[in-house]
Structures are given as C-alpha cells and as structure tokens.
Backbone as CSV, one residue per row, in Angstrom:
resi,resn,N_x,N_y,N_z,CA_x,CA_y,CA_z,C_x,C_y,C_z
1,UNK,-45.299,27.685,48.548,-46.311,27.176,47.562,-46.007,25.838,47.105
2,UNK,-44.753,25.725,46.617,-44.298,24.317,46.118,-44.419,23.301,47.247
3,UNK,-44.068,23.620,48.484,-44.179,22.671,49.605,-45.592,22.329,49.824
4,UNK,-46.481,23.225,49.721,-47.913,22.992,49.894,-48.456,21.965,48.885
5,UNK,-47.996,22.261,47.563,-48.481,21.357,46.519,-47.902,19.882,46.744
6,UNK,-46.611,19.831,47.250,-46.094,18.533,47.514,-46.811,17.789,48.619
7,UNK,-47.153,18.582,49.693,-47.915,17.937,50.753,-49.259,17.471,50.253
8,UNK,-49.840,18.329,49.433,-51.217,17.895,49.020,-51.148,16.686,48.099
9,UNK,-50.104,16.754,47.312,-49.955,15.461,46.426,-49.694,14.176,47.263
10,UNK,-48.809,14.438,48.217,-48.517,13.256,49.108,-49.823,12.716,49.820
11,UNK,-50.666,13.649,50.257,-51.854,13.297,51.009,-52.797,12.632,50.058
12,UNK,-52.878,13.091,48.799,-53.778,12.431,47.800,-53.221,11.029,47.538
13,UNK,-51.937,10.797,47.373,-51.398,9.534,47.096,-51.610,8.640,48.281
14,UNK,-51.493,9.178,49.481,-51.761,8.302,50.608,-53.186,7.816,50.718
15,UNK,-54.174,8.749,50.480,-55.600,8.422,50.469,-55.794,7.352,49.386
16,UNK,-55.239,7.580,48.274,-55.521,6.573,47.220,-55.034,5.243,47.536
17,UNK,-53.817,5.170,48.038,-53.186,3.941,48.558,-54.065,3.271,49.584
18,UNK,-54.512,4.088,50.520,-55.339,3.552,51.651,-56.682,2.935,50.987
19,UNK,-57.270,3.674,50.072,-58.556,3.186,49.482,-58.153,1.826,48.773
20,UNK,-57.037,1.808,47.986,-56.675,0.605,47.234,-56.423,-0.588,48.183
21,UNK,-55.830,-0.340,49.272,-55.559,-1.457,50.256,-56.912,-1.846,50.756
22,UNK,-57.802,-0.934,51.083,-59.122,-1.328,51.559,-59.890,-2.190,50.625
23,UNK,-59.889,-1.773,49.376,-60.596,-2.620,48.358,-59.982,-3.931,48.161
24,UNK,-58.647,-4.014,48.162,-57.955,-5.212,48.077,-58.259,-6.115,49.248
25,UNK,-58.378,-5.536,50.403,-58.709,-6.387,51.566,-60.107,-6.910,51.590
26,UNK,-61.038,-6.112,51.052,-62.423,-6.566,50.864,-62.481,-7.670,49.911
27,UNK,-61.689,-7.585,48.755,-61.673,-8.570,47.760,-61.173,-9.978,48.296
28,UNK,-60.055,-9.837,49.024,-59.559,-11.013,49.612,-60.483,-11.684,50.596
29,UNK,-61.178,-10.851,51.417,-62.039,-11.406,52.400,-63.178,-12.028,51.622
30,UNK,-63.790,-11.432,50.556,-64.784,-12.015,49.837,-64.408,-13.340,49.185
31,UNK,-63.126,-13.390,48.687,-62.698,-14.670,47.989,-62.606,-15.743,49.062
32,UNK,-61.879,-15.409,50.108,-61.732,-16.424,51.243,-63.087,-16.917,51.766
33,UNK,-63.988,-15.993,51.974,-65.226,-16.340,52.540,-66.005,-17.152,51.547
34,UNK,-65.946,-16.844,50.229,-66.733,-17.603,49.307,-66.139,-18.967,49.256
35,UNK,-64.768,-19.065,49.319,-64.140,-20.455,49.290,-64.459,-21.252,50.402
36,UNK,-64.542,-20.711,51.586,-65.010,-21.484,52.760,-66.466,-21.882,52.636
37,UNK,-67.317,-21.054,52.205,-68.679,-21.528,51.965,-68.842,-22.634,50.989
38,UNK,-67.983,-22.515,49.910,-68.073,-23.581,48.898,-67.572,-24.951,49.493
39,UNK,-66.432,-24.857,50.255,-65.983,-26.037,50.844,-66.854,-26.593,51.862
40,UNK,-67.579,-25.759,52.544,-68.598,-26.321,53.502,-69.712,-27.054,52.777
41,UNK,-70.178,-26.422,51.706,-71.260,-27.014,50.945,-70.844,-28.420,50.272
42,UNK,-69.672,-28.429,49.867,-69.155,-29.707,49.302,-68.874,-30.777,50.333
43,UNK,-68.242,-30.347,51.461,-67.784,-31.280,52.428,-68.898,-31.826,53.428
44,UNK,-69.885,-31.007,53.567,-70.984,-31.354,54.526,-71.606,-32.714,54.286
45,UNK,-71.968,-33.018,52.999,-72.654,-34.333,52.757,-71.729,-35.372,53.056
46,UNK,-70.370,-35.282,52.966,-69.451,-36.326,53.277,-69.229,-36.515,54.813
47,UNK,-69.318,-35.423,55.474,-68.933,-35.409,56.911,-70.118,-35.826,57.787
48,UNK,-71.373,-35.368,57.327,-72.573,-35.852,58.103,-72.697,-37.308,58.328
49,UNK,-72.597,-38.093,57.222,-72.668,-39.523,57.429,-71.707,-40.103,58.408
50,UNK,-70.547,-39.506,58.409,-69.318,-39.881,59.320,-69.745,-39.651,60.784
51,UNK,-70.598,-38.729,61.037,-70.952,-38.406,62.363,-72.056,-39.243,62.862
52,UNK,-72.677,-40.038,62.068,-73.669,-40.925,62.492,-73.235,-42.053,63.350
53,UNK,-74.102,-42.721,64.080,-73.695,-43.795,65.020,-73.033,-44.917,64.262
54,UNK,-73.566,-45.248,63.078,-73.062,-46.262,62.227,-72.702,-45.608,60.844
55,UNK,-71.421,-45.614,60.445,-71.065,-44.981,59.230,-70.943,-45.932,58.146
56,UNK,-71.460,-45.503,56.984,-71.344,-46.349,55.721,-70.452,-45.466,54.696
57,UNK,-69.079,-45.536,54.783,-68.271,-44.698,54.024,-68.281,-45.095,52.662
58,UNK,-67.905,-44.085,51.743,-67.869,-44.320,50.347,-66.535,-44.804,49.972
59,UNK,-66.497,-46.133,49.507,-65.281,-46.697,48.918,-65.662,-47.342,47.699
60,UNK,-65.207,-46.846,46.574,-65.644,-47.327,45.236,-65.471,-48.891,45.111
61,UNK,-66.341,-49.519,44.487,-66.233,-50.901,44.079,-65.161,-51.153,43.171
62,UNK,-64.379,-52.224,43.246,-63.301,-52.553,42.378,-63.964,-53.355,41.228
63,UNK,-63.301,-53.388,40.105,-63.817,-54.165,38.920,-64.052,-55.575,39.276
64,UNK,-63.128,-56.116,40.102,-63.409,-57.609,40.492,-64.657,-57.769,41.425
65,UNK,-64.893,-56.831,42.341,-66.094,-56.832,43.037,-67.379,-56.786,42.230
66,UNK,-67.300,-55.890,41.258,-68.478,-55.806,40.376,-68.724,-57.076,39.563
67,UNK,-67.547,-57.602,39.119,-67.604,-58.900,38.390,-68.163,-60.086,39.277
68,UNK,-67.735,-60.144,40.507,-68.256,-61.072,41.404,-69.670,-60.891,41.713
69,UNK,-70.161,-59.790,41.854,-71.538,-59.489,42.224,-72.421,-59.914,41.001
70,UNK,-72.043,-59.647,39.832,-72.749,-60.126,38.626,-72.739,-61.617,38.465
71,UNK,-71.604,-62.166,38.900,-71.532,-63.583,38.857,-72.615,-64.265,39.719
72,UNK,-72.806,-63.654,40.844,-73.760,-64.070,41.867,-75.180,-63.866,41.333
73,UNK,-75.382,-62.940,40.501,-76.681,-62.635,39.984,-77.045,-63.415,38.763
74,UNK,-76.236,-64.244,38.314,-76.517,-64.982,37.083,-77.765,-65.909,37.255
75,UNK,-78.601,-65.939,36.273,-79.936,-66.726,36.359,-80.990,-66.070,37.240
76,UNK,-80.577,-64.896,37.846,-81.572,-64.203,38.543,-82.308,-63.145,37.736
77,UNK,-83.571,-62.883,38.190,-84.412,-61.801,37.404,-84.918,-60.859,38.475
78,UNK,-85.810,-59.995,38.083,-86.458,-58.962,38.940,-85.727,-57.700,39.129
79,UNK,-86.056,-57.152,40.223,-85.475,-55.753,40.634,-84.184,-55.994,41.442
80,UNK,-83.412,-54.898,41.481,-82.208,-54.921,42.282,-81.981,-53.684,42.986
81,UNK,-81.512,-53.690,44.207,-81.193,-52.545,44.948,-79.800,-52.556,45.548
82,UNK,-79.129,-51.525,45.423,-77.827,-51.292,46.017,-77.871,-50.384,47.216
83,UNK,-77.696,-50.977,48.436,-77.782,-50.227,49.645,-76.550,-49.376,49.866
84,UNK,-76.555,-48.078,49.859,-75.286,-47.323,49.945,-74.630,-47.360,48.561
85,UNK,-75.302,-46.871,47.564,-74.853,-47.113,46.163,-73.638,-46.296,45.737
86,UNK,-73.173,-45.363,46.488,-72.013,-44.663,46.250,-72.106,-43.896,44.837
87,UNK,-71.121,-44.064,43.908,-71.154,-43.539,42.707,-71.874,-44.243,41.611
88,UNK,-72.682,-45.219,41.916,-73.615,-45.925,41.040,-73.067,-47.057,40.288
89,UNK,-71.838,-47.518,40.599,-71.116,-48.496,39.689,-72.037,-49.787,39.663
90,UNK,-72.394,-50.327,40.850,-73.154,-51.574,40.886,-74.475,-51.396,40.190
91,UNK,-75.218,-50.315,40.466,-76.513,-50.140,39.824,-76.356,-50.080,38.314
92,UNK,-75.423,-49.341,37.759,-75.263,-49.159,36.341,-74.804,-50.548,35.723
93,UNK,-73.964,-51.360,36.374,-73.510,-52.553,35.859,-74.714,-53.636,35.767
94,UNK,-75.563,-53.480,36.851,-76.788,-54.371,36.876,-77.732,-53.900,35.757
95,UNK,-77.868,-52.723,35.610,-78.856,-52.186,34.578,-78.410,-52.603,33.180
96,UNK,-77.116,-52.779,32.931,-76.620,-53.232,31.648,-76.847,-54.662,31.435
97,UNK,-77.143,-55.377,32.520,-77.437,-56.747,32.405,-78.963,-57.028,32.353
98,UNK,-79.721,-55.891,32.290,-81.135,-56.066,32.182,-82.051,-55.845,33.373
99,UNK,-81.341,-55.576,34.522,-82.102,-55.363,35.736,-82.740,-54.028,35.902
100,UNK,-83.898,-53.907,36.572,-84.375,-52.661,37.000,-83.697,-52.329,38.307
101,UNK,-82.720,-51.437,38.234,-81.786,-51.261,39.364,-81.954,-49.917,40.062
102,UNK,-81.959,-49.898,41.404,-82.158,-48.764,42.112,-81.044,-48.609,43.208
103,UNK,-80.605,-47.416,43.505,-79.572,-47.182,44.412,-80.028,-46.198,45.553
104,UNK,-79.754,-46.458,46.715,-80.038,-45.619,47.836,-78.697,-45.066,48.470
105,UNK,-78.594,-43.751,48.584,-77.304,-43.234,48.997,-77.631,-41.966,49.706
106,UNK,-77.020,-41.786,50.856,-77.191,-40.665,51.848,-76.567,-39.324,51.217
107,UNK,-75.498,-39.505,50.522,-74.686,-38.408,50.077,-75.290,-37.814,48.708
108,UNK,-75.834,-36.634,48.722,-76.464,-36.001,47.475,-75.551,-35.855,46.369
109,UNK,-74.282,-35.519,46.551,-73.334,-35.317,45.528,-73.127,-36.675,44.758
110,UNK,-73.070,-37.743,45.527,-72.794,-39.018,44.825,-74.097,-39.393,43.994
111,UNK,-75.282,-39.081,44.630,-76.488,-39.422,43.833,-76.556,-38.639,42.617
112,UNK,-76.255,-37.347,42.595,-76.314,-36.671,41.366,-75.359,-37.116,40.320
113,UNK,-74.124,-37.464,40.816,-73.027,-37.988,39.974,-73.510,-39.339,39.354
114,UNK,-74.074,-40.213,40.132,-74.614,-41.440,39.674,-75.632,-41.366,38.579
115,UNK,-76.576,-40.364,38.767,-77.575,-40.013,37.675,-76.865,-39.668,36.474
116,UNK,-75.821,-38.886,36.557,-75.129,-38.285,35.397,-74.483,-39.548,34.663
117,UNK,-73.747,-40.520,35.502,-73.075,-41.510,34.889,-74.120,-42.420,34.098
118,UNK,-75.227,-42.650,34.759,-76.263,-43.591,34.166,-76.727,-42.981,32.880
119,UNK,-77.001,-41.642,32.805,-77.335,-40.961,31.538,-76.250,-41.176,30.511
120,UNK,-75.035,-40.856,30.914,-73.887,-41.006,30.024,-73.701,-42.334,29.389
121,UNK,-73.962,-43.380,30.250,-73.729,-44.691,29.749,-75.077,-45.405,29.196
122,UNK,-76.042,-44.540,29.065,-77.294,-45.011,28.293,-78.199,-45.887,29.090
123,UNK,-78.085,-45.844,30.383,-78.961,-46.820,31.230,-79.924,-46.082,32.144
124,UNK,-80.083,-44.696,31.919,-80.818,-43.976,32.833,-82.266,-44.388,32.908
125,UNK,-82.840,-45.060,31.755,-84.195,-45.481,31.848,-84.452,-46.697,32.751
126,UNK,-83.387,-47.431,33.100,-83.499,-48.702,33.882,-82.870,-48.443,35.236
127,UNK,-82.549,-47.168,35.583,-81.895,-46.999,36.961,-82.611,-45.759,37.606
128,UNK,-82.584,-45.925,39.031,-83.108,-44.912,39.858,-82.146,-44.621,41.019
129,UNK,-81.938,-43.446,41.363,-81.040,-43.107,42.463,-81.742,-42.186,43.424
130,UNK,-81.803,-42.628,44.742,-82.507,-41.875,45.696,-81.579,-41.439,46.845
131,UNK,-81.753,-40.245,47.285,-81.079,-39.661,48.444,-81.892,-40.132,49.655
132,UNK,-81.356,-41.046,50.446,-82.199,-41.569,51.508,-81.264,-42.354,52.580
133,UNK,-81.712,-42.283,53.747,-81.079,-43.077,54.889,-81.598,-44.479,54.787
134,UNK,-80.660,-45.471,54.714,-81.096,-46.876,54.501,-81.991,-47.335,55.603
135,UNK,-81.768,-46.807,56.757,-82.602,-47.389,57.945,-84.070,-46.812,57.808
136,UNK,-84.350,-45.955,56.946,-85.713,-45.477,56.793,-86.311,-46.072,55.481
137,UNK,-85.732,-46.894,54.840,-86.233,-47.427,53.444,-86.729,-48.824,53.842
138,UNK,-87.928,-49.245,53.242,-88.315,-50.560,53.227,-87.897,-51.278,52.015
139,UNK,-87.239,-52.408,52.118,-86.621,-53.073,50.972,-87.517,-54.253,50.452
140,UNK,-88.709,-54.426,50.941,-89.457,-55.578,50.594,-89.849,-55.775,49.145
141,UNK,-89.770,-54.671,48.428,-90.201,-54.765,47.018,-89.026,-55.286,46.185
142,UNK,-87.816,-55.521,46.719,-86.775,-55.945,45.878,-86.416,-57.424,46.027
143,UNK,-85.996,-58.032,44.841,-85.738,-59.495,44.847,-84.212,-59.717,44.954
144,UNK,-83.438,-58.616,44.622,-81.957,-58.852,44.689,-81.450,-57.601,45.541
145,UNK,-80.642,-57.827,46.533,-80.207,-56.794,47.475,-78.696,-56.860,47.528
146,UNK,-77.999,-55.785,47.250,-76.506,-55.671,47.237,-76.133,-54.701,48.338
147,UNK,-75.231,-55.058,49.203,-74.704,-54.209,50.289,-73.217,-54.278,50.390
148,UNK,-72.544,-53.122,50.364,-71.198,-52.827,50.654,-71.289,-52.292,52.085
149,UNK,-71.184,-53.120,53.212,-71.346,-52.667,54.508,-70.112,-52.564,55.253
150,UNK,-70.242,-52.244,56.545,-69.124,-52.282,57.439,-69.494,-53.201,58.572
151,UNK,-68.615,-53.761,59.440,-68.945,-54.742,60.412,-69.965,-54.170,61.468
152,UNK,-69.911,-52.945,61.775,-70.703,-52.359,62.879,-72.128,-52.411,62.482
153,UNK,-72.510,-52.295,61.262,-73.900,-52.236,60.813,-74.500,-53.623,60.497
154,UNK,-73.684,-54.624,60.170,-74.207,-55.814,59.738,-75.253,-56.523,60.645
155,UNK,-75.059,-56.590,61.973,-76.107,-57.212,62.781,-77.467,-56.547,62.661
156,UNK,-77.502,-55.220,62.665,-78.722,-54.547,62.510,-79.383,-54.705,61.189
157,UNK,-78.507,-54.652,60.235,-79.073,-54.875,58.821,-79.638,-56.267,58.716
158,UNK,-79.015,-57.256,59.256,-79.508,-58.596,59.293,-81.034,-58.635,59.793
159,UNK,-81.155,-58.019,60.904,-82.587,-57.979,61.442,-83.590,-57.206,60.483
160,UNK,-83.186,-56.164,59.982,-83.930,-55.304,59.046,-84.322,-56.267,57.781
161,UNK,-83.342,-56.674,57.187,-83.678,-57.560,55.902,-84.447,-58.746,56.309
162,UNK,-84.181,-59.419,57.430,-84.930,-60.596,57.738,-86.439,-60.253,57.919
163,UNK,-86.622,-59.140,58.472,-88.131,-58.794,58.636,-88.761,-58.198,57.404
164,UNK,-88.077,-57.785,56.391,-88.619,-57.111,55.217,-88.665,-57.872,53.999
165,UNK,-87.583,-58.759,53.755,-87.555,-59.310,52.358,-88.380,-60.538,52.250
166,UNK,-88.848,-60.719,50.843,-89.704,-61.890,50.533,-88.776,-63.139,50.547
167,UNK,-89.397,-64.336,50.518,-88.624,-65.542,50.658,-87.806,-65.755,49.362
168,UNK,-88.145,-65.238,48.271,-87.529,-65.403,47.047,-86.314,-64.501,46.828
169,UNK,-86.102,-63.686,47.711,-85.022,-62.626,47.634,-83.657,-63.324,47.717
170,UNK,-82.660,-62.580,47.213,-81.228,-62.927,47.424,-80.519,-61.705,47.884
171,UNK,-79.629,-61.872,48.821,-78.768,-60.768,49.408,-77.357,-61.073,49.078
172,UNK,-76.683,-60.084,48.622,-75.305,-60.191,48.240,-74.502,-59.175,49.072
173,UNK,-73.528,-59.645,49.885,-72.813,-58.786,50.727,-71.305,-58.755,50.208
174,UNK,-70.819,-57.536,50.207,-69.485,-57.374,49.699,-68.542,-56.792,50.808
175,UNK,-67.267,-57.253,50.725,-66.229,-56.962,51.739,-66.403,-57.588,53.148
176,UNK,-67.668,-57.516,53.694,-67.951,-58.086,55.007,-69.238,-58.895,54.959
177,UNK,-69.130,-60.136,55.555,-70.267,-61.015,55.525,-71.256,-60.691,56.694
178,UNK,-72.360,-61.193,56.677,-73.429,-61.094,57.780,-72.896,-61.932,58.882
179,UNK,-73.033,-61.538,60.104,-72.476,-62.208,61.273,-73.053,-63.600,61.609
180,UNK,-74.396,-63.753,61.403,-75.034,-65.070,61.784,-75.519,-65.884,60.673
181,UNK,-75.743,-65.287,59.565,-76.211,-66.040,58.343,-75.148,-66.804,57.668
182,UNK,-75.577,-68.044,57.292,-74.589,-68.960,56.567,-74.773,-68.709,55.009
183,UNK,-73.734,-68.276,54.337,-73.894,-67.996,52.920,-74.176,-69.253,52.114
184,UNK,-74.952,-69.136,51.166,-75.236,-70.203,50.222,-74.242,-70.284,49.126
185,UNK,-73.501,-69.147,48.789,-72.486,-69.219,47.817,-71.459,-68.101,48.132
186,UNK,-70.300,-68.267,47.760,-69.259,-67.183,47.937,-68.239,-67.308,46.810
187,UNK,-67.713,-66.203,46.521,-66.598,-66.160,45.438,-65.669,-65.022,45.593
188,UNK,-64.515,-65.030,45.045,-63.574,-63.982,45.210,-62.541,-64.159,46.372
189,UNK,-61.634,-63.352,46.466,-60.610,-63.438,47.676,-60.339,-61.915,48.149
190,UNK,-60.004,-62.012,49.394,-59.631,-60.692,49.962,-60.843,-59.726,50.017
191,UNK,-60.374,-58.449,49.634,-61.488,-57.425,49.673,-62.467,-57.618,48.580
192,UNK,-62.199,-58.454,47.608,-63.110,-58.740,46.541,-64.080,-59.905,46.744
193,UNK,-64.007,-60.468,47.933,-64.904,-61.617,48.350,-66.407,-61.129,48.391
194,UNK,-67.271,-61.988,47.884,-68.724,-61.655,47.867,-69.425,-62.926,48.375
195,UNK,-70.393,-62.674,49.279,-71.180,-63.663,49.875,-72.580,-63.505,49.482
196,UNK,-73.221,-64.643,48.990,-74.630,-64.586,48.610,-75.506,-65.400,49.582
197,UNK,-76.646,-64.835,49.897,-77.546,-65.464,50.948,-78.923,-65.450,50.413
198,UNK,-79.533,-66.615,50.308,-80.912,-66.806,49.788,-81.904,-66.587,51.015
199,UNK,-82.771,-65.761,50.791,-83.714,-65.430,51.892,-84.348,-66.687,52.461
200,UNK,-84.684,-67.552,51.579,-85.261,-68.849,52.044,-84.448,-69.563,53.104
201,UNK,-83.068,-69.533,52.917,-82.202,-70.157,53.837,-82.229,-69.504,55.184
202,UNK,-81.876,-68.068,55.156,-81.796,-67.451,56.509,-83.153,-67.241,57.176
203,UNK,-84.183,-67.155,56.433,-85.530,-67.128,57.147,-85.852,-68.451,57.757
204,UNK,-85.537,-69.536,57.030,-85.820,-70.980,57.667,-84.904,-71.158,58.847
205,UNK,-83.655,-70.701,58.722,-82.683,-70.802,59.744,-83.182,-70.002,61.025
206,UNK,-83.681,-68.954,60.834,-84.075,-68.067,61.903,-85.351,-68.742,62.574
207,UNK,-86.295,-69.357,61.742,-87.450,-69.969,62.395,-86.996,-71.139,63.233
208,UNK,-85.888,-71.802,62.795,-85.489,-73.048,63.407,-84.845,-72.727,64.690
C-alpha cells in the first residue's frame, strides 16, 4: 500500500512538473514572439528607406550645421521646407525664427517624435511634419528649401527642384553640394559646410 501511495505521489509530481514546464515554455515563447514583433515594428521604418534605390539616411544635424543654415536664411521670409527632416531639428529651429516650417520624412517614428518635440518647445503652431516620399512631393509652394542629402540623390534632386521652384526660392544644401549648380554663398567647414543656391541663378544658368 505504501509503495502504491509513493508511486501515485511520484506520478502526480511528475505531471505537475510537466505542466509547469509546458506553461513556462509557452510563456517564454510568447515573450520571445512579442519581442520579435515589437522589434519588427520599430525597425521596419528604418530598414525600408535603406532598401530603396536612393537612401536618405537619418543623421542628426549638428549645432554648427543648424547655425549655418540659419545664417544663410538671414533676411529671408516666407515658408521653409526641410526635405528629409529627421527628428525635426531644422524645422523647429526655423520656426523659432518666425518661419512657417514644414518637414517631409519617410520614417513615421521620426515624424511622430518631431511633432512631440515641436509641441514640447512651443512651436507646434508654426510647424508641420508629413510622412512622405520626397520624390512624390511638389515643392513649388516653398520659398526656402533645406536638404541634407547624399551624393547619389543630388543630380535627380537638382532636376526636380529646377522644374518646381519659383525664381524667388533659395535652396540650402548641407553636407553635400549639388553637382552642377554654382553656389551663391557658402559657410562652415567639413561636415558643417552649407551651400546656398538662389533659384534665379541656377534657373538662368540652366537656360544659358
């Protein structure tokens, strides 16, 4: 009888241990699966732009770059657009100077963060951030254009802006200049260099 009770107790403990291990396994699987889904959701907006033919990676503007951009905008008025606005630094800085500033960014996480920063810094009424592919946006309504580009995209962007911008517009390129346009002004050194192009100059040069 005693042996039977011992065997029954052992069987019960074994079953309990088995159920416990099964539940633990399900919990671990759920946690790992949830983590992978979360990582996928966070990483996808960063990875998809990199898979495009021309990638515009997010590299935050330095304080010196922002200062140089604002220097080039002195005495300018009207609207401003930052093409590939990242975390909104240029747009927010321009809004603080009185511009109606707009940013276009393909990464939704950066757009949402930019909106939060603009609200936190009290300039959300003068800023707008849009989730958009720059090649599908018409920039003709903007009088000041800022771009942190990469060399591979600059020739195509030249053609796009040449066909869309008004003659009174100004284009400011950061980190990399446009390949065929002659800058009207430039300031800064190294990665903080900024080139300014008046639409009147590059449009007349194109016609010539």
